[in-house]
Structure formats: C-alpha cells, structure tokens
C-alpha positions, 0 to 999 in steps of 0.5 A, spaced: 500 499 499 502 506 498 503 512 503 498 516 500 493 510 499 494 508 507 493 516 509 486 516 505 484 510 509 487 512 515 482 520 514 476 515 512 476 512 518 477 518 522 471 521 519 467 514 521 470 515 528 468 523 528 461 521 524 459 515 529 461 519 535 456 525 533 450 520 531 451 517 538 451 524 541 445 525 538 442 519 541 444 520 547 441 527 547 435 524 544 434 519 549 436 524 555 430 529 553 425 523 553 428 520 560 428 527 563 422 527 568 418 533 571 417 531 578 411 534 581 409 534 589 403 536 593 401 536 600 399 531 604 391 532 604 385 530 600 385 536 595 392 537 594 393 530 592 387 531 587 390 536 584 397 533 583 394 527 580 391 532 575 398 536 574 401 529 572 396 527 568 396 533 563 403 533 563 404 526 560 397 528 556 400 534 552 408 534 553 413 528 551 416 528 558 415 523 563 413 524 571 414 523 577 409 523 582 411 526 589 404 527 591 402 527 599 409 530 602 408 533 608 405 541 609 406 548 606 414 549 608 416 541 606 413 542 599 416 549 599 423 547 601 422 541 596 421 546 591 426 551 592 431 545 592 430 542 586 427 536 589 420 537 586 419 542 580 412 543 581 406 543 586 399 546 588 399 553 592 395 558 595 395 565 594 393 566 602 399 561 603 404 564 599 403 570 602 402 570 609 405 563 611 412 564 606 412 571 605 410 572 612 406 579 609 400 582 612 393 580 608 391 582 602 383 582 601 383 583 594 384 576 590 387 579 584 392 584 588 394 577 592 396 573 586 399 579 583 404 580 589 406 573 590 407 572 583 412 578 583 415 576 589 416 569 588 419 570 581 424 576 584 427 572 591 426 564 589 425 564 581 419 560 582 413 562 577 406 562 579 402 559 573 394 562 572 389 560 578 385 554 578 378 558 579 376 556 586 378 559 593 379 554 599 379 560 604 380 557 611 373 558 615 371 556 622 365 551 622 360 549 626 355 543 627 348 546 623 344 544 629 348 548 635 349 554 631 342 555 629 340 553 637 346 559 638 344 563 633 351 563 630 351 565 624 358 569 624 365 569 627 364 574 631 358 571 635 363 567 638 364 572 642 358 571 646 359 564 647 367 563 648 366 560 655 362 554 653 364 552 646 370 547 645 375 549 639 378 543 636 384 545 630 390 542 626 396 543 627 398 547 622 392 553 623 394 553 630 401 555 628 399 559 622 400 567 621 393 567 619 391 561 624 388 561 631 392 566 635 392 572 630 385 571 629 382 571 636 386 578 636 383 580 630 376 578 632 377 581 640 376 574 644 379 567 646 376 560 648 376 559 655 377 552 653 384 551 650 384 548 643 385 541 642 390 539 637 386 534 632 389 531 626 386 533 619 383 526 617 379 526 624 377 533 625 370 532 622 369 526 626 370 529 632 365 535 631 360 531 629 361 526 635 361 533 639 368 532 642 368 539 640 364 545 637 368 548 633 373 547 628 378 549 622 376 548 615 377 549 608 371 552 604 372 547 599 371 541 603 366 536 601 365 534 609 362 540 611 355 538 607 356 531 608 357 532 616 351 537 616 356 543 618 356 551 617 361 555 615 361 562 619 361 569 616 368 571 616 365 578 617 371 582 619 375 578 612 381 576 616 382 570 612 386 572 605 384 569 599 387 562 597 385 561 590 390 555 587 395 555 582 401 551 579 407 553 583 413 551 578 421 552 578 422 558 572 428 554 570 424 548 568 419 552 565 424 556 561 427 548 559 420 546 557 415 551 556 410 547 554 409 545 561 405 552 562 400 551 556 399 544 559 397 546 566 394 552 564 388 548 561 386 548 569 386 556 568 378 558 571 376 550 570 374 549 577 369 552 582 368 551 590 363 546 589 366 542 583 372 541 588 368 540 594 366 535 590 371 531 588 374 532 595 368 528 598 369 523 592 376 521 596 373 523 603 367 520 604 366 515 598 373 512 598 376 513 591 383 514 589 385 521 589 388 519 581 382 517 579 378 522 581 383 527 578 382 523 571 375 523 571 375 531 572 379 531 566 376 527 561 369 530 563 372 537 561 375 534 555 382 536 558 386 529 556 384 524 552 377 519 553 379 512 556 379 507 551 374 502 550 376 494 548 
C-alpha cells in the first residue's frame, strides 16, 4: 500500500469515528430528553393530592415528558423547601399561604392584588413562578355543627365572642401555628375560648365535631365533608382570612427548559369552582376513591385529556 493510500484510509477511519461519535451524542441527547422527569409534588391532604395528580396527568397528556409523582408530602414548608432546592419541580399552592405563611406579610384582601404580589415576590426572591389560578378559593373557615349554630344564633365568627366560655374548639397543628391561624384570629376578633383548643389530626377533625367532642373547628371552604357532616361555615365578617386561590407553583428554570409545561398546566385556569372542588374532595374522603382516579375523571369530563379507550 502506498503512503498516499494509507493516509486516505486513516482519514476515512477518523471521519467514520467522528461521525459515529456525533450520531451517538445526538442519540444520547435525545434519550436524555425523553427520560428527563418532571417531579410533581403536593401537600398531604386530599385536595392537594387531587391537584397534584391533575398536574401529572396534564403533563403526561400534553408534553413528551415523563412524570415522577411525589404526591402527599408534608405541609407547606416541606413542599416549599423541596421546590426551592429542586427536589420537586412544581406543586399546587394557595395565594393566601404564599402571602402569609411563606412571605410572612400582612393579609391582602383583594384576590387579584394578592396574586400579583405573590407572583412578583416569588419570582424576584426565589425564581419561582405562579401559573394561572384554577378558579376556586379554598380559604380557611371556622365551622360548627349546623344544629348547634342555629340554636345559639351563631352565623358569624364575631358571634362566637358571646359563647367563648362554653364552646370547645379543636384545630389542626398548622392552624395553631400559622400567622393567619388561631392566635392572630383571636386578636383580630377580640376574644379567646376559655377552653384551650384541642390539637386534632386533619383526618379526624370532622368526626370529632360530629361526635360532639369539640364544637368549633378550622376548615377549608372546599372541603366536601362540611355538607356531608351537616356543618355550617361561619362568616368571616372582619375579612381576617386572605383569599386562597390555588395555582401551580413551578421553578422558573424548569419552565424555561420546558415552556410547554405552562400550556399544559394553564388548561386548568378558571376551570374549577368551589362546588366542583368540594365534590371531588368528598369523593375521596367519604366515598373512598383514589385522588388519582378522581383527578383523571374530572380531566376527561372537561376534555382536558383524551377519553378512556374502550376495548
């Protein structure tokens, strides 16, 4: 073989190796994109689990991204810190919680103003983005048995003042410690219960009030157990509780890498009112259906994901 022929053969081999490496790199990039997972989190109560599964279903249906579900983590600070640290990429959050529990700022009663403020501050401080609200306002409430409230003539939170020596309150741990929880509420309304509040597990609160072990509990406006247990929500006549409109909260760097996530998740914007959310919560809490099943059923009924295939 001539020297010239040897050089040509070597150049050909090098070109083939380079081309092969380039193709392999492309394949690896493509595989990496397909295998990249979006981690969806949620807090550990029914509504959050339903919403977390909705987010996951929408991402799976409308993007090419795989989803890892970390649904049912602990409370607000656990989820928020996981989001900041990148251990989850998004989770459902409430404007009132963002305002008072995370930013630790005073109540803003106007829903649009509250949303604009948390959106701006979360982006500025942490690079976290609030997508569009889903429509319902799951504000905190104080709740009583309907028959007892009617017998005592209690319709508003301020009415509790005249009965504060007799009524037994029971609250969950988070409400006992929140900046928009029991202590600030007592200060705003100018009364305290004579009986120290019993700290209750959120899953047992409604049974406790139904059985008469407590007379007043904290609750959420969209909790389907309120009508199921024949309870009544007391009017927040001093507008103490901020608006709690729910929206996807997502890391901006994840959104920058996958802008299609916003299109997928914003399909929920304005789609869920209080009554619909309460009914979904009821299906899980009282009819013992899975949050994942209830979430998927709603999305199919709304035409937001493909219908179930027959056969």
